[in-house]
GUMARSE-127122 format. One line per 3 residues: their letters; for each residue z, y, x of N, C-alpha, C. Coordinates in nm, 3 decimals. Each point is the difference from the previous one (the first is absolute). Last residue first. Layout:
BEGIN
a) Z,Y,X,Z,Y,X,Z,Y,X; ...
***
This chain:
BEGIN
spm) 15.498,8.385,0.446,0.104,0.028,0.111,0.111,-0.106,0.042; -0.431,0.095,-0.376,0.099,-0.083,0.001,0.026,0.112,0.151; -0.140,0.177,-0.481,-0.075,-0.017,0.155,0.136,-0.043,0.107
ifg) -0.248,0.215,-0.480,0.148,-0.122,-0.014,-0.077,-0.061,0.169; -0.120,0.466,-0.286,-0.063,-0.092,0.074,0.142,-0.090,0.090; 0.072,0.306,-0.387,-0.082,-0.101,-0.007,-0.033,-0.096,0.064
ner) 0.243,0.410,0.049,-0.113,0.050,-0.043,-0.096,-0.098,-0.027; 0.424,-0.028,0.183,0.069,0.092,-0.094,-0.186,-0.030,-0.135; 0.015,-0.183,0.460,0.069,-0.064,-0.136,0.016,0.090,-0.108
lvt) -0.144,0.173,0.385,-0.143,-0.020,-0.040,0.056,-0.152,-0.127; 0.347,0.299,0.178,-0.097,0.126,-0.022,-0.112,-0.149,-0.046; 0.254,-0.170,0.303,0.108,0.043,-0.165,-0.115,0.070,-0.078
lls) -0.134,-0.071,0.431,-0.027,-0.189,-0.082,0.124,0.060,-0.085; -0.017,0.352,0.304,-0.143,-0.014,-0.079,0.008,-0.173,-0.048; 0.438,0.232,0.048,-0.088,-0.007,0.067,-0.132,-0.031,-0.082
kda) 0.409,0.379,-0.082,-0.043,-0.117,-0.031,-0.085,-0.023,0.116; 0.197,0.442,0.008,0.113,-0.117,-0.024,-0.062,-0.134,-0.072; -0.295,0.365,0.084,0.065,0.003,0.128,0.113,-0.132,-0.022
pvl) -0.410,-0.024,-0.298,0.113,0.143,0.008,0.068,-0.083,0.123; -0.510,-0.094,-0.165,0.120,-0.091,0.007,0.074,0.099,0.100; -0.436,0.013,-0.379,0.053,0.083,0.121,0.120,-0.071,0.038
lrq) -0.476,-0.130,-0.167,0.118,-0.048,-0.040,0.076,0.113,0.156; -0.503,-0.080,-0.230,0.045,0.020,0.095,0.159,0.002,-0.011; -0.513,-0.252,-0.130,0.147,0.081,-0.052,0.083,0.015,0.068
gts) -0.420,-0.222,0.048,-0.029,0.166,0.074,0.132,0.038,-0.092; -0.162,-0.491,0.013,0.023,0.054,-0.141,-0.031,0.194,0.035; 0.024,-0.316,0.333,-0.106,-0.113,-0.063,0.023,0.109,-0.154
rit) 0.232,0.106,0.403,-0.122,0.014,0.035,-0.086,-0.008,-0.160; 0.460,0.232,-0.002,-0.003,-0.112,0.015,-0.154,-0.069,-0.034; 0.347,0.408,0.273,-0.111,-0.053,-0.145,-0.071,-0.103,0.004
aef) 0.499,0.325,0.109,-0.108,-0.141,0.065,-0.123,0.007,-0.109; 0.385,0.414,0.212,-0.104,-0.020,-0.080,-0.076,-0.167,0.003; 0.532,0.215,0.185,-0.125,0.029,0.066,-0.114,-0.115,-0.137
pep) 0.537,0.266,0.168,-0.086,-0.049,-0.113,-0.104,0.004,0.106; 0.447,-0.054,0.261,-0.097,0.130,-0.089,-0.111,-0.112,-0.045; 0.478,-0.005,0.364,-0.069,-0.091,-0.148,-0.112,0.118,-0.055
kfn) 0.204,0.077,0.491,0.079,0.016,-0.147,-0.129,-0.064,-0.091; 0.213,-0.010,0.529,-0.048,-0.079,-0.083,-0.010,0.111,-0.087; 0.114,0.106,0.448,-0.060,0.058,-0.092,-0.069,-0.057,-0.140
edv) 0.237,-0.232,0.402,0.098,0.111,-0.088,-0.075,0.073,-0.119; -0.150,-0.475,0.209,-0.054,0.155,-0.038,0.097,0.078,-0.054; 0.041,-0.481,0.354,0.071,0.062,-0.116,-0.046,0.204,0.004
tmq) -0.228,-0.518,0.275,0.101,0.154,-0.026,0.023,0.056,-0.136; 0.018,-0.517,0.295,-0.077,0.059,-0.123,0.051,0.170,-0.005; 0.025,-0.230,0.458,0.015,-0.019,-0.113,-0.018,0.073,-0.124
fve) 0.105,-0.043,0.598,-0.158,-0.014,-0.115,0.116,-0.041,-0.100; 0.202,0.366,0.268,-0.016,-0.150,0.007,-0.061,-0.028,-0.121; 0.114,0.450,0.357,-0.079,-0.068,-0.130,0.037,-0.149,0.037
ghv) 0.267,0.495,0.208,-0.094,-0.150,-0.007,-0.063,0.001,-0.103; 0.195,0.404,0.335,-0.096,-0.015,-0.131,0.033,-0.175,0.018; 0.279,0.427,0.277,-0.016,-0.149,-0.022,-0.076,-0.029,-0.165
hde) 0.157,0.437,0.107,-0.078,-0.025,0.123,-0.056,-0.158,0.006; 0.265,0.226,-0.379,-0.159,0.099,0.025,-0.040,-0.049,0.111; 0.475,-0.164,-0.079,-0.124,-0.061,-0.068,-0.121,0.098,0.000
pwd) 0.302,-0.016,0.417,0.002,0.104,-0.081,-0.085,-0.075,-0.107; 0.256,-0.274,0.356,-0.107,0.094,0.024,0.003,0.076,-0.180; 0.328,-0.377,0.149,0.026,0.194,0.026,-0.119,0.079,0.056
slr) -0.083,-0.451,-0.133,0.071,0.015,-0.116,0.061,0.157,0.011; -0.282,-0.347,0.304,-0.018,0.157,-0.026,0.077,0.057,-0.119; 0.044,-0.486,0.056,0.001,0.071,0.161,0.004,0.181,0.009
aqa) -0.069,-0.260,-0.413,0.091,-0.040,0.002,0.055,0.080,0.138; -0.457,-0.013,-0.162,0.114,0.091,-0.043,0.131,-0.019,0.044; -0.283,-0.321,0.177,-0.099,0.130,0.039,0.148,0.135,-0.039
adl) 0.047,-0.472,-0.214,0.059,0.057,0.162,-0.023,0.096,0.057; -0.180,-0.105,-0.455,0.183,0.006,0.042,0.013,0.005,0.132; -0.499,-0.072,-0.053,0.078,0.185,-0.076,0.129,-0.034,0.048
lrq) -0.166,-0.351,0.052,-0.022,0.062,0.127,0.055,0.155,-0.076; 0.018,-0.383,-0.259,0.104,0.026,0.071,-0.064,0.088,0.138; -0.278,-0.052,-0.365,0.161,0.098,-0.049,0.040,-0.033,0.114
pgc) -0.493,-0.004,0.092,0.110,-0.092,-0.021,0.126,0.038,-0.052; -0.357,0.399,0.124,-0.013,-0.141,0.020,0.065,-0.116,-0.079; -0.062,0.529,0.205,-0.083,-0.030,-0.105,0.009,-0.196,0.042
iyi) 0.209,0.560,0.142,0.013,-0.153,0.019,-0.052,-0.078,-0.099; 0.075,0.505,0.288,-0.101,-0.083,-0.065,0.031,-0.151,-0.012; 0.213,0.491,0.190,-0.008,-0.107,0.029,-0.065,-0.047,-0.164
qrg) 0.029,0.475,0.316,-0.035,-0.080,-0.130,0.003,-0.119,0.032; 0.215,0.467,0.287,-0.095,-0.133,0.055,0.003,-0.072,-0.162; 0.194,0.468,0.178,-0.162,-0.022,-0.024,-0.061,-0.166,-0.032
pqy) 0.496,0.097,0.112,-0.055,0.082,-0.131,-0.090,-0.003,-0.051; 0.275,-0.415,0.243,-0.087,0.129,0.009,-0.088,0.058,-0.096; 0.399,-0.443,0.078,-0.074,0.115,-0.076,-0.031,0.124,0.084
pgv) 0.066,-0.434,0.293,0.055,0.060,-0.116,-0.039,0.054,-0.071; -0.202,-0.449,0.161,0.045,0.113,0.067,0.054,0.111,-0.077; -0.330,-0.432,-0.054,-0.046,0.159,-0.034,0.086,0.077,0.042
iap) 0.088,-0.449,0.120,-0.074,0.049,0.080,-0.027,0.154,-0.038; 0.223,-0.307,-0.293,0.131,0.099,0.120,-0.167,0.038,0.116; -0.074,-0.301,-0.380,-0.007,0.112,-0.041,0.072,0.070,0.120
dfr) -0.293,-0.432,0.115,0.194,0.043,0.009,-0.036,0.160,-0.059; -0.335,-0.473,0.026,0.008,0.151,-0.020,0.138,0.023,-0.020; -0.175,-0.439,0.247,0.046,0.031,-0.110,0.039,0.165,-0.037
tgg) -0.237,-0.411,0.333,0.065,0.094,0.013,-0.020,0.078,-0.168; -0.148,-0.485,0.196,0.167,0.048,0.040,0.012,0.116,0.004; -0.367,-0.219,-0.181,-0.008,0.046,0.174,0.111,0.020,0.070
rsf) -0.054,-0.061,-0.485,-0.030,-0.135,0.074,-0.037,0.025,0.152; 0.091,0.379,-0.268,0.119,-0.074,0.021,-0.024,-0.103,0.040; -0.243,0.433,0.081,-0.029,-0.113,-0.021,0.108,-0.064,-0.025
wcq) -0.109,0.547,0.045,0.076,-0.096,0.034,-0.099,-0.168,-0.088; -0.201,0.536,0.203,0.021,-0.138,-0.060,0.061,-0.140,0.018; -0.158,0.580,0.011,0.065,-0.102,0.101,0.029,-0.105,-0.087
lsp) -0.321,0.458,0.067,0.025,-0.099,-0.063,0.111,-0.104,0.083; -0.202,0.419,0.181,0.099,0.033,-0.109,0.010,-0.150,-0.102; -0.345,0.027,0.318,0.137,-0.074,0.064,0.133,0.101,-0.106
gcl) -0.461,-0.137,-0.208,0.022,0.012,0.179,0.159,-0.001,0.002; -0.269,0.026,-0.450,0.146,0.083,0.067,0.008,0.002,0.153; -0.406,-0.188,-0.284,0.050,0.122,-0.019,0.134,0.094,0.108
del) -0.167,-0.427,0.044,-0.123,0.092,0.037,0.033,0.137,-0.014; 0.294,-0.331,-0.152,-0.030,-0.014,0.182,-0.068,0.138,0.003; -0.003,-0.172,-0.427,0.130,0.127,0.036,0.026,-0.004,0.127
edl) -0.364,-0.267,-0.170,0.000,0.138,-0.074,0.142,0.095,0.066; 0.007,-0.436,0.045,-0.117,0.031,0.087,-0.005,0.154,-0.017; 0.319,-0.256,-0.235,0.042,-0.001,0.146,-0.103,0.083,0.070
lpa) 0.064,-0.123,-0.515,-0.047,0.130,0.047,0.010,0.022,0.120; 0.333,-0.363,-0.216,-0.107,0.042,-0.016,-0.013,0.155,0.103; 0.190,-0.480,0.173,0.087,0.160,-0.054,-0.191,0.129,-0.030
eaa) 0.113,-0.498,0.150,0.049,0.047,-0.138,0.036,0.114,-0.008; -0.171,-0.141,0.430,-0.092,-0.088,-0.106,0.072,0.041,-0.124; 0.256,0.149,0.318,-0.101,0.063,-0.011,-0.114,-0.046,-0.050
sra) 0.495,-0.152,-0.171,-0.097,0.012,0.156,-0.121,0.073,-0.012; 0.380,0.043,-0.326,0.054,-0.126,0.081,-0.089,0.006,0.123; 0.037,0.488,-0.159,-0.032,-0.124,-0.063,0.071,-0.088,0.063
cdh) 0.023,0.559,-0.008,0.053,-0.116,0.013,-0.075,-0.099,-0.054; -0.086,0.518,0.236,-0.006,-0.114,-0.123,0.036,-0.142,0.061; 0.071,0.595,0.083,0.039,-0.126,0.055,-0.047,-0.154,-0.130
ltf) -0.228,0.491,0.170,0.033,-0.078,-0.091,0.091,-0.123,0.051; -0.007,0.571,0.118,0.003,-0.125,0.059,-0.014,-0.110,-0.113; -0.132,0.552,0.088,0.058,-0.100,-0.076,0.014,-0.141,0.083
tkg) -0.156,0.590,-0.025,0.109,-0.156,0.102,0.041,-0.091,-0.047; -0.460,0.382,-0.155,0.112,-0.026,0.007,0.094,-0.130,0.079; -0.455,0.206,-0.138,0.072,-0.012,0.151,0.121,0.063,-0.017
rrq) -0.295,-0.142,-0.365,0.048,0.193,-0.009,0.071,0.000,0.159; -0.234,-0.414,-0.091,-0.101,0.100,-0.026,0.085,0.161,-0.005; 0.243,-0.412,0.071,-0.087,0.033,0.081,-0.081,0.119,-0.026
lmr) 0.240,-0.151,-0.342,0.086,0.105,0.096,-0.076,0.017,0.131; -0.185,-0.238,-0.350,0.034,0.161,-0.042,0.059,0.022,0.122; -0.069,-0.427,0.055,-0.125,0.062,-0.004,0.025,0.172,-0.056
ams) 0.362,-0.280,-0.097,-0.030,-0.008,0.165,-0.112,0.067,0.042; 0.082,-0.066,-0.461,0.135,0.071,0.045,-0.073,0.051,0.154; -0.185,-0.386,-0.208,-0.084,0.142,-0.038,0.113,0.104,0.074
ilp) 0.184,-0.393,0.101,-0.141,-0.030,0.071,-0.055,0.133,-0.086; 0.428,-0.115,-0.216,-0.018,0.077,0.100,-0.143,-0.014,0.125; 0.020,-0.239,-0.460,0.001,0.183,0.014,0.035,0.001,0.133
tig) -0.028,-0.422,0.033,-0.170,0.100,-0.062,0.063,0.103,-0.066; 0.295,-0.332,0.221,-0.028,0.080,0.105,-0.175,0.092,-0.074; 0.283,-0.360,-0.154,0.096,0.136,-0.111,-0.056,0.123,0.146
igg) -0.072,-0.514,-0.002,-0.127,0.055,-0.062,0.060,0.143,-0.030; 0.286,-0.158,0.364,-0.059,-0.077,-0.044,-0.131,0.080,-0.082; 0.395,0.284,0.114,0.030,-0.145,0.045,-0.122,-0.090,-0.114
ail) 0.118,0.536,0.220,-0.082,-0.057,-0.058,0.022,-0.191,0.011; 0.107,0.569,0.145,0.068,-0.147,0.007,-0.058,-0.066,-0.092; -0.012,0.505,0.263,-0.098,-0.054,-0.111,0.008,-0.194,0.034
vyd) 0.182,0.543,0.187,0.003,-0.130,-0.022,-0.035,-0.040,-0.107; -0.110,0.543,0.212,0.009,-0.163,-0.147,-0.010,-0.138,0.056; 0.033,0.631,0.166,-0.057,-0.133,0.020,0.083,-0.118,-0.082
dgd) 0.057,0.451,-0.132,-0.076,0.023,0.172,-0.042,-0.124,0.056; -0.006,0.146,-0.544,0.039,-0.100,0.064,-0.022,0.064,0.145; -0.211,0.098,-0.435,0.030,0.085,0.059,0.111,-0.024,0.105
pdl) -0.214,-0.219,-0.361,-0.145,0.069,0.106,0.109,0.060,0.146; 0.160,-0.450,-0.330,-0.014,0.148,-0.038,-0.102,0.075,0.143; -0.109,-0.456,-0.364,0.042,0.069,0.168,0.011,0.131,0.010
pfn) 0.039,-0.341,-0.441,-0.043,0.109,0.052,0.025,0.020,0.188; 0.096,-0.343,-0.443,-0.018,0.009,0.111,-0.036,0.089,0.108; -0.144,-0.073,-0.414,0.160,-0.044,-0.023,0.088,0.036,0.123
nrp) -0.523,0.070,-0.267,0.068,-0.013,0.178,0.091,0.087,-0.046; -0.489,-0.257,-0.237,0.130,0.102,0.028,0.088,-0.013,0.055; -0.560,-0.100,-0.125,0.178,0.018,0.069,0.066,0.063,-0.068
asv) -0.370,-0.214,-0.301,0.000,0.116,0.134,0.121,-0.012,0.034; -0.130,-0.453,-0.183,0.030,0.105,-0.012,0.006,0.118,0.097; -0.341,-0.454,-0.143,0.108,0.024,0.108,0.069,0.167,-0.050
hle) -0.317,-0.499,-0.102,0.049,0.141,-0.062,0.105,0.002,0.046; -0.388,-0.299,0.211,0.138,-0.022,-0.077,0.065,0.130,-0.061; -0.484,-0.315,0.189,0.028,0.143,-0.017,0.113,-0.045,-0.070
sga) -0.270,-0.242,0.424,0.102,-0.048,-0.063,0.013,0.168,-0.095; -0.234,-0.074,0.413,-0.046,-0.005,-0.141,0.056,-0.031,-0.111; 0.199,-0.194,0.442,-0.111,0.121,-0.042,-0.094,-0.003,-0.088
glt) 0.456,-0.215,-0.034,-0.075,-0.028,0.037,-0.112,0.140,0.044; 0.453,-0.259,-0.319,-0.039,0.087,0.094,-0.108,0.012,0.120; 0.323,-0.356,-0.284,-0.099,0.079,-0.065,-0.134,0.057,0.045
dha) 0.404,-0.152,0.186,-0.064,-0.138,-0.041,-0.112,0.003,-0.089; 0.357,0.347,0.197,-0.072,-0.104,0.095,-0.115,-0.087,-0.035; 0.175,0.232,-0.366,-0.041,0.070,0.125,-0.084,-0.016,0.124
wns) 0.339,-0.241,-0.334,-0.106,0.030,-0.029,-0.145,0.120,0.076; 0.407,-0.059,0.201,-0.056,-0.169,-0.042,-0.126,0.015,-0.101; 0.312,0.335,0.039,-0.064,-0.020,0.083,-0.045,-0.114,0.071
ggr) 0.246,0.104,-0.399,-0.137,0.086,0.018,-0.074,-0.002,0.117; 0.418,-0.269,-0.166,-0.170,-0.053,-0.030,-0.089,0.141,-0.007; 0.453,-0.068,0.058,-0.015,0.035,-0.097,-0.110,-0.009,-0.044
gaa) 0.241,-0.197,0.442,0.031,0.129,-0.043,-0.099,-0.046,-0.128; 0.028,-0.311,0.375,0.121,0.024,-0.104,0.019,0.097,-0.089; -0.309,-0.003,0.343,-0.062,-0.167,-0.068,0.145,0.028,-0.106
erk) -0.273,0.409,0.205,0.169,-0.079,-0.007,-0.026,-0.091,-0.141; -0.340,0.287,0.398,0.009,-0.100,-0.127,0.151,-0.055,-0.017; -0.227,0.518,0.147,0.058,-0.154,0.032,0.063,-0.097,-0.110
iai) -0.356,0.444,0.096,0.065,-0.045,-0.088,0.048,-0.127,0.069; -0.198,0.509,0.094,0.041,-0.108,0.062,0.105,-0.104,-0.094; -0.405,0.438,-0.051,0.148,-0.082,-0.043,0.009,-0.078,0.080
vyk) -0.363,0.466,-0.032,0.038,-0.109,0.087,0.147,-0.040,-0.078; -0.406,0.324,-0.201,0.101,-0.019,0.000,0.044,-0.136,0.103; -0.454,0.376,0.027,0.086,-0.115,-0.026,0.153,-0.035,-0.007
std) -0.268,0.395,0.093,-0.158,-0.103,-0.084,0.100,-0.115,-0.061; 0.201,0.363,0.239,0.044,0.031,-0.169,-0.127,-0.097,-0.054; 0.315,0.133,0.433,-0.118,-0.067,-0.024,0.002,-0.014,-0.099
dpd) 0.359,0.212,0.196,-0.156,0.082,0.017,-0.092,-0.103,-0.069; 0.383,-0.190,0.068,0.046,0.081,-0.144,-0.135,0.092,0.033; -0.010,-0.517,0.208,0.041,0.157,0.054,0.013,0.078,-0.130
gcl) 0.106,-0.508,-0.018,-0.055,0.074,0.048,0.002,0.132,0.054; 0.311,-0.300,-0.291,-0.001,0.030,0.109,-0.111,0.005,0.069; 0.305,-0.048,-0.492,-0.174,0.104,0.068,0.056,0.007,0.178
syq) 0.282,-0.335,-0.379,0.022,0.165,0.093,-0.126,-0.020,0.041; 0.115,-0.261,-0.456,-0.039,-0.022,0.151,-0.088,0.154,0.055; 0.205,-0.240,-0.515,-0.022,0.074,0.078,0.018,-0.033,0.149
rvr) -0.102,-0.252,-0.532,0.056,-0.009,0.134,-0.015,0.098,0.107; -0.029,-0.182,-0.576,0.005,0.130,0.091,0.053,-0.045,0.149; -0.226,-0.307,-0.455,0.103,-0.005,0.055,-0.036,0.157,0.155
gdp) -0.301,-0.208,-0.353,0.092,0.093,-0.056,0.118,0.029,0.095; -0.349,-0.323,0.050,0.093,-0.059,-0.066,0.070,0.116,-0.089; -0.292,0.063,0.381,-0.110,-0.045,-0.101,0.142,-0.078,-0.117
lrl) 0.148,0.444,0.347,-0.034,-0.160,-0.012,-0.115,-0.092,-0.106; 0.142,0.505,0.269,0.003,-0.062,-0.156,-0.047,-0.174,-0.005; 0.244,0.436,0.420,-0.122,-0.150,-0.029,0.019,-0.099,-0.153
dvh) 0.158,0.479,0.218,-0.005,-0.074,-0.066,-0.085,-0.073,0.037; 0.133,0.334,0.372,-0.042,-0.012,-0.095,0.033,-0.114,-0.069; 0.224,0.331,0.389,-0.045,-0.133,-0.074,-0.094,0.003,-0.098
aga) 0.232,0.374,0.465,-0.055,-0.053,-0.170,-0.070,-0.144,-0.008; 0.093,0.200,0.429,0.135,-0.040,-0.092,0.008,0.005,-0.122; -0.311,0.321,0.232,0.028,-0.074,0.067,0.199,-0.056,-0.058
swg) -0.408,0.240,-0.263,0.072,0.040,0.059,0.092,-0.097,0.087; -0.471,0.102,-0.312,0.089,-0.096,-0.033,0.097,0.051,0.153; -0.489,0.076,-0.377,0.034,0.028,0.091,0.169,-0.082,0.010
pls) -0.483,-0.173,-0.256,0.151,0.097,-0.004,0.130,0.002,0.119; -0.510,-0.181,0.052,0.063,-0.059,-0.062,0.112,0.125,-0.009; -0.528,-0.022,0.119,0.100,0.059,0.050,0.130,-0.072,-0.123
prl) -0.490,-0.091,0.007,0.009,0.050,0.096,0.160,-0.055,0.078; -0.232,-0.226,-0.484,0.054,0.176,0.043,0.016,-0.032,0.148; -0.100,-0.380,-0.259,-0.101,0.086,-0.018,0.010,0.182,0.033
phv) 0.278,-0.457,0.062,-0.126,-0.006,-0.016,-0.106,0.088,0.008; 0.455,0.035,0.229,-0.021,0.024,-0.116,-0.143,-0.048,-0.001; 0.391,-0.214,0.308,-0.116,0.100,0.051,0.008,0.008,-0.185
lel) 0.341,-0.255,0.346,-0.066,0.018,-0.111,-0.072,0.140,-0.007; 0.222,-0.371,0.407,-0.038,0.117,-0.078,-0.139,0.022,-0.082; 0.464,-0.354,0.212,-0.104,0.041,-0.092,-0.102,0.116,-0.035
rlv) 0.351,-0.442,0.237,-0.056,0.129,0.032,-0.095,0.067,-0.069; 0.397,-0.439,0.038,-0.143,0.042,-0.051,-0.024,0.151,0.009; 0.355,-0.370,0.199,-0.013,0.134,-0.056,-0.156,0.050,-0.005
ept) 0.209,-0.442,0.156,0.081,0.053,-0.105,-0.035,0.167,-0.046; -0.145,-0.233,0.436,-0.038,-0.093,-0.091,0.062,0.065,-0.168; -0.129,0.379,0.315,0.096,-0.107,0.032,-0.040,-0.090,-0.161
tfr) -0.230,0.317,-0.010,0.028,0.047,0.082,0.091,-0.093,0.066; -0.443,-0.072,-0.287,0.180,-0.046,0.007,0.027,0.081,0.127; -0.397,0.225,-0.358,0.001,-0.093,0.133,0.165,-0.080,-0.011
ata) -0.453,0.280,-0.294,0.115,-0.071,-0.003,0.064,-0.070,0.125; -0.336,0.461,-0.208,0.043,-0.151,0.086,0.139,-0.016,-0.014; -0.191,0.316,-0.380,-0.133,-0.032,0.118,-0.008,-0.112,0.132
vrl) 0.227,0.022,-0.516,0.016,-0.082,0.129,-0.148,0.026,0.044; 0.066,0.357,-0.474,-0.032,-0.186,0.095,0.044,-0.003,0.131; 0.165,0.249,-0.488,-0.044,0.038,0.150,-0.053,-0.166,0.043
kmi) 0.151,0.300,-0.475,-0.048,-0.148,0.070,-0.060,0.016,0.101; 0.386,0.343,-0.183,-0.107,0.014,0.022,-0.023,-0.210,0.031; 0.387,0.457,-0.267,-0.056,-0.170,0.063,-0.169,0.011,0.035
lra) 0.408,0.378,-0.018,-0.125,-0.035,-0.024,-0.030,-0.148,0.036; 0.433,0.179,-0.267,-0.016,-0.019,0.141,-0.162,0.001,0.018; 0.431,0.128,-0.340,-0.094,-0.011,0.019,-0.093,-0.004,0.169
tm) 0.537,-0.103,-0.152,-0.111,0.140,-0.001,-0.094,-0.115,0.014; 0.269,-0.325,-0.119,0.022,0.049,0.087,-0.073,0.180,-0.058
***
């Protein structure tokens, strides 16, 4: 991927906002501020085994003293959320990238409809903070099984007030995309959650212009700007420097220079 700043951050606070969702506040151990970001952005968490996972920032974009993320435990997932839940607590350190935004908020709308499914609330809560600060009209539809299983619900209620509409399937209420109504030129729609939510909403809004309906599904991001680049590696024991061309791996270059490395 294109170069991104990687920082070692410390977990300042860790709390469960639901039994399955861990909310973390991340700070720099030495610096008072972190790289800025905009609503809808995410960071990469680099796990000790080299895996990378993306998590949306759900704090206040104007507060650069910390990053806030929320991680849902996915028992049948790829292991990243289980590691985070089992390992991370106040004082833990982890490697985190500078933010990137693949889901930016259009600032020029007249009013906004935000539709979240489960942990998909994370980028939308930062959008709600931004819209409220700018005096924009918005409605946030939060879909979950129940109030007890709705991530960050306490923050949502304090932030949104009457602009929040909750839909709890176990309570007999389900979100119907028809509630959005017909196309309005000044209205912007943002949807984040499981694929079935996006499919249902986008099917109902199929007659809306594409630039008025924005969706994000949680999955590995693809960097369309990817370009392999050469780099230099230093052998600590000898001081020898090896140039690694863009078309070769470090492992290959090490082996070519007599360093027999397992992999």
